[in-house]
N, C-alpha and C positions, 0 to 999 in steps of 0.2 A: 745545219750549219751555222756558224757564229755569226751573229753580226756585228759589225764597229762600233767600238765604242763609241766615236763620233756621228754615228748615226744615229745611235738609242740616247745620245744625250738632244741631238734640235729633236728628236721623236720626244721625251721627255721635256725641258726645261721651256717651259714659255717665250715664246718670240726671241729664241736664242739661232734660229738662222737671220730674222732681219739685226740682232743686235749685232751678230758676227757679219754682216751684210753679204751672205751667203758662203764664206769663205771655209774650206774645206781642212779635215784634219782638227779641227779644234774640238779636243776630247775632256770637257771638264769633270769633274769627280764630285768636287767639294764645294760648294759655293755661297761665299757672304752677301746676301742680300742687304743692303740699306736703302734708308730713306725716313721723312718727317713722320711723325704718327698721322693715320688719318688716308694716308697715301694707298694702303690697298697690296701690302706686304703679307698677311695672312687670305687673303684675296687670293693672291698671286700662288701663297701653299697650297691651299686647297685645290685651286684646277690643277698642280701638278701632282697631287697627292690621288686627283680622281681619274687624271690618262695612265695612273700605276694600278689601282682598282680595275680600271675600265680592260686594262689588258690582261690583267689576273697576275700583275706583280706583286712580290712582296713589300708593301711599309711599312716602314717604324715613323710614328712620330710621336715627339714630345713637346708638351707644352704646359707650360708653371701656372697660365692661365684661365682655361679650360676642363671641364668635369670630362666625361667619360659620354654622358650622354647628350651635352654640346656636342661632342664628337659625331656622332651620327647624325645628329640631324645639321651640324656644318657641311659633312661631305654626300650627303645627299642619299646617303644608303645606312641599309639597315642592317640591326645589328650582326643576321644573319652572313649578312653578303661582306663584311669587315674582316677578312680573317688574319689580317696583320695586326702588329704590334701599337697598342696605345700605352704610354706609362706619362701621368703627373708624378714628378716625385712631391709636392706638396701634397698633395690626399695619401700619401703611404703612412705617415705619421701625423700626432695630434700635432707635434709642433716639427717645423721642418730645421734637421740639419744633415751635418755630410753624410749621415746613413743613408739621408732621402736619396742622396746622389749616388751611394755605392751599392742598396739595393736597387735601383735605378740602373745603373752599369750592368751589375748580372744579368738582370733581365734580357737587355738588350743582345748581351752577348752571348748569353742561352740561345737566344731566339735565333743570332745569325748563325754560332755553332749547328744549329739542328738543321737548317739549311745546306751549310755544306756540305753534313755529313750525306744528308737526302743528295744530294745535289751529285756528290760521288758517287754514290751506288746509281743512279741515275743515268751518268753519261755514257752518250753512245762512243763508239770505238770505232776506229775507222779500219777497217780489213788488216792495216798493216800492224794493229794491235799497237796502234796509237789515240787517246782519250780524244774527243771529239767533245768543245767548249760549246753548250749552248747559251742560248740569251733570253729563257723564260724564267730563269733566279735571279735577272738581274734586281736590286733594289732599292725603292726608292726612303728616302728619309729626309725629313724637315725635325727643325728645331728650332720651337717658337717660344719666349723668345729671350736673346742673352742679355739685354737689359732688365727683363725683370729677374731673370732667372739669379743676374746681380744684387738684382734689390735684394733678393730674399734671401742666398747666402753670401758666403767670404768670396770676392773675388778670386782670390788665392784658391779657394774648394773649388768654383767653377770652372779655373785653370787646369788643376791636377785632374780634375773630368773630362773634360775636354780632351786632357792628351790618351787619355789611356780609350778614351772613346772614339777618338781618328783613327786609334790604330786597330780599333775591330772592325771600326769601316774600311778600312782602306784594304784589310784580310779579306773581305767580300768584293762583291763586284756593284760598288752602291753609288748612288747619284746621289747627294744630299743638299739642301739648303738650309742653312743660319740665316736668321733673321738679327736687325739689331735697327736700332733707331740713330737715326742721323743729327746733330754731326754725333761722330764715334768722340768720346771724354779722351783722351788721353790714359786717364784709367783702366781704359779697354782695350787699349792696343796689343797688351801682350797675348790675350784672347782671342781674336779674330785672326793673328797671323798663319795660322796652320791652315788657312783655306785658299783652293788652290786658283779660285779666281772672285773677283768682286764685280757684283751688279748693284747699281745704284738706280734710286728715282729720285725723282722731284720733284714739286710743284713749281711754274710758272706762271707770271704774272701777264696774260693776253689780251686784249680790249676789255679789262674790268671783268674779266672770266681766269678764273686756276684753271692751267690743263696739268696732266700728268705725264713726266716722259721717262725715261728708263734708257740707261747705258750700260752695256760691260767694258766696266774701266780697265779690267785688266785679265787675264788668265796664262797660267802657268804653260811656260815653254813660247810664248808667243810675242812678239812686241806690238800691241796693238797702237801703231802709227795715231791714228785717227778717230778715238774713242766716238761715236757718233750719238747724241741723244736723238732716239725715236719718241714719239708720242702715241700715247695709249688710250684706250678710254674702258670702264668699268661697266657693265652694265646692270640694271637691278637686281640681274639675277647674280650679279656678283664674277660676270664672265668678262676675258680679256680681249680686246681687239685694238692689234697693233697696228700701225702705218704702214702698209703693206705696199706703197705707191712710194719706193725710194728711189725717184728722181733725184739728180746727181747734177750740180755746175758742170758745164763741161769745161770753166775757167777752175776751178780749185777743188771739184769734185768729193765735195759734200753734198749732204744730203739737203734738197730744197723743201723744206717746212711749208710754202705760200704757195700760190698760183706761178708758175715759171716763166720768165719770159724769153720766147724762141729766135734763134738766128738760124738760118739753113734750116730749119727743123732741131736743131741743136739745144737743150734746155741749159739756161742761166738764170740765178739770182733775180737780178736785174739787169737793169736796160745797162748800166756801168760795164757791169761782168759782159755783156756782148760785146760793149763797144773796144774794152781794152781786146778781147778775141780778135777783132775786126784788126784793129791793130796792128796785133801780131803775125794776120795773116797777110797785112799788107808789106810789115820788114822782112817775115821767113817766106821766102819764095815757095820753098818744096812743103810749107803744112797742111799737109791733109784735114781735111775737115774730121777726120775718122782715126785722126791719130791717136797712139796709145800713148795715155799720162802715166806719168812715172811718178812711184813719193821717195821721195829723197830726206834727207835730215843735215839742216843748214847750218856752218857755223861761218856768218859773217863779221868779219875782221878787219877792223879802221884804225891806222894809227892818228892821235889824236892834234891838233895843231903843224901837221903836216904840210898844206896850203898856207901858212902861214907867210904873208909875201915875207917876211923879214927873211925868212929862210933861205938860205943860199940852196938853187937848183941841186947842188952837188950835194948837199950834207940832205938834200930829198933824197936822193937816188940813194947814197951810203942808210938810210932810214928802210927804204923799201926793198934793197939788197938783203938788208942785215936780218931783214922783219923773214922774208923769205928763208932765209939759211936756218933761224930759229923753229920757225915753222918746219921745215924739213927733217930738222932733229927730232921732234916730238915720236915716240913708239905709238902713237894712235895716228900720226898720220905714213911713218916710211913705212910699217908693219903692215900696211894696210896697200894690196895690189891697186895699181894705178884703174881697172878694171869695176873694182867695184867701188870709185868715187870720182866725183866732179871737181874742179879745180878753176875755179873764174875770177882772173885777174879785175881789181876794181878802182882803178886811180890810187885813191890812198891804201888801199889793201887788199883783202880778197874773200872770197866767198869760195867757199871748202863744202861739197855734200858728198853725204855718205850714204849707199844706197841701202842700207839691213840697218845694221846695229844704230839704237838712239841712242846710246851711251857715246858714243865714240865724238861729238861734237861736241859735249861737255867736257870729256876727258882731256879732249884737242886746248882746249881754253884753258883748264887748269895746268896743264903742262905749259903753255905757252907764257903765262904768268909767271910762273917759276923761275921760267927760265928769264924773262926780262927783271924779274926783280935782283936775279943777280948780276946782268948785266950790267943792270943803272947806279947797282952800288960805285962803282967802280970809274962810270961815265958823267965827265962833267954833265949840267943840267941842258945845256943846247942839245947835246949829240945823245941824251936818255930817250927810251923808244913807248913811250905811253896807249896803251890800245884801248877799244873799248869794244864789246862784242856783244851779237845779237845773235839767238840760237830761235831754230823753229825746225819745222818739217810740215809738207805738203808737195801738190803736185807741179810736173815741172813737164814742158814739152821738153822730147828731142826735134831737134829741128834744124836747117840751113841754112847759114845768110848768104850775101850774095855773092858769096867766092866762094862756094859747094863747102863751106866746112861746117863739120857737124857742131852742135853748140845748145846749148838749154835754157831753157826762160820759163818761168812761170810764176805763182803764187808760193814756192817753198820760199823763193829765194828775196823775192819783196815782202817777203814780212819777215824774214830771216834782217832784212835791211832797215823796215818801217821801226822794228824794235831795238835795232843798235841806236840809230837816228837817236833814240829818246833817252840815251846812255849819256855820262862824263868821261874822264879817265879810270880804267881798269874795272867800270862798270862792268858785268853779264848780266844780259838782259834776256830774259827769254819769254816767247809767245808762253800762253794757256795751254794751248793744247800738247806743244812740247813737252811743257813742266807737268803735267799728267800722264805723261809715258814714263817718265824718270821717280819722280816722287815714291810711288811705290814699289821700287825696288829697292833701296839699300835705306837702312836707317839714317844714314850718314846722309844722303841727300836730301831726305824727310828736314832734316835738320839746316842744310846750307840754301836750301829751295826756299824762299820766299815771296809770298805775294808784296807789292806794293800799292798797286791800286791799280785804275782804270785810265786810259787816256784814248782823247779822240785826235785819230787819225784821218786821210784822206779819205773824202766822201762820206763825212759824218761816221765812217766807221769807230764802235768803241773796244776798244781793246784790254782785255786784263792783263797783267804783267808781272813777272817774275824777278826776282833780281838772285842769284847765286851767290856768294859770298864765304870763307872761312876764312884762317888765319894766314893763308899762303895766296888768295886767291880773293877776284872780287874788291866791291867797294861794298860797306856796307852802308854809306852816304845814300841818300834821300838823292835820285837824279833832280836836279835845276828845274828840266821843266815838270818834274814833279810839285816839288816845292814852291812853285808858281803856283800849281792848283786849288793849292791845301792852305796855302797865305791867302787866294781870292776869294776862299772860304768861309 
């Protein structure tokens, strides 16, 4: 019987169950593992390979740093037990060159071809005559480290090598990890684009001590709505322990990394979170303590200067009506069914939430800016419509107000509003968690979405803020609130 790849992957990749928060159907094949030197990337790969060896899987290990003897010692197995392939291209010739990479690729190709041949001969057959795939020949692969390979060989040579290698790996049933030091140089961006997902490691200072954290930043076919940093430790034997107590705050759904505060046996980050929750319960009569939290991606739009007392009321109304018309004309709004979006009027504008695609709030912002720029060119100054926009994602409550009307509220909307409040005319400001969903998707997003700094909002919470801008949308100027911070510094 065949074991589904998502089950095998979670068994193989250390900590993947914690990193995906138990999400089903996550099926990585080739992962990029990035992190600063000394954080434990090689220990992570060693644990991954030892899992493969312990379950009688075939393993392929490529390293430019260690010898065959060091490989045996690092994996705590003797040479008789290591029935897989280890290659150090640097040791194949007296002077490493592109022939070293070619010969390495030939060794791997031959090894994988033999496995596929043996697998086809040993494959069971269903009574109907259909072959039945097994999981016994699943291959574990590690390449450590891409930085060091690029230091020894030309980046262009490594890029050609990886293109051919990945093709061979994907022809076989392979789970692979490629390591690279962070931050990743722009020079290396082209050699890491082949991966199906990215795992990040980082050091974080806490009470004068360094702690290690890890997260799954992206994975092909899945929108990582809120990549969560999970704390991990490495014991003296190099064994990994991940934070398995994934207690989450009832208010915002994020993992609580410290002792929680409880109210009605529900966990919260802090007393402020618990107080906010109690306020929701007092306002919304049917808020069940065991309610389901839904994740939405929000675009909070505000008309700049609409509350100016010098602007006549009928002019204010005209601007609101015109803004609604422009929003309704945007493809990213009108083509999405009402069941998959939330529309909340907000005085000087509105909040629009999308249930699934994190790109839609950004696309809506860009489309709206294009419409408004054309409109403003033919309007007198007082009749022009200028907006500022905040983008965020997060949980919301499905609740009922005192008139028994269905409504939503929660941190997803609140953070979009708060980041929007930091902007001026034409700014599209984005919370960090939302920016991290968009940036890995396209080069255009990487170029247009830029970190502008950290800002302290309510309750002393500091948030990293990103600004999105290009020729036809956004505002390249630093918001006035950030200018004041930098001026004081």
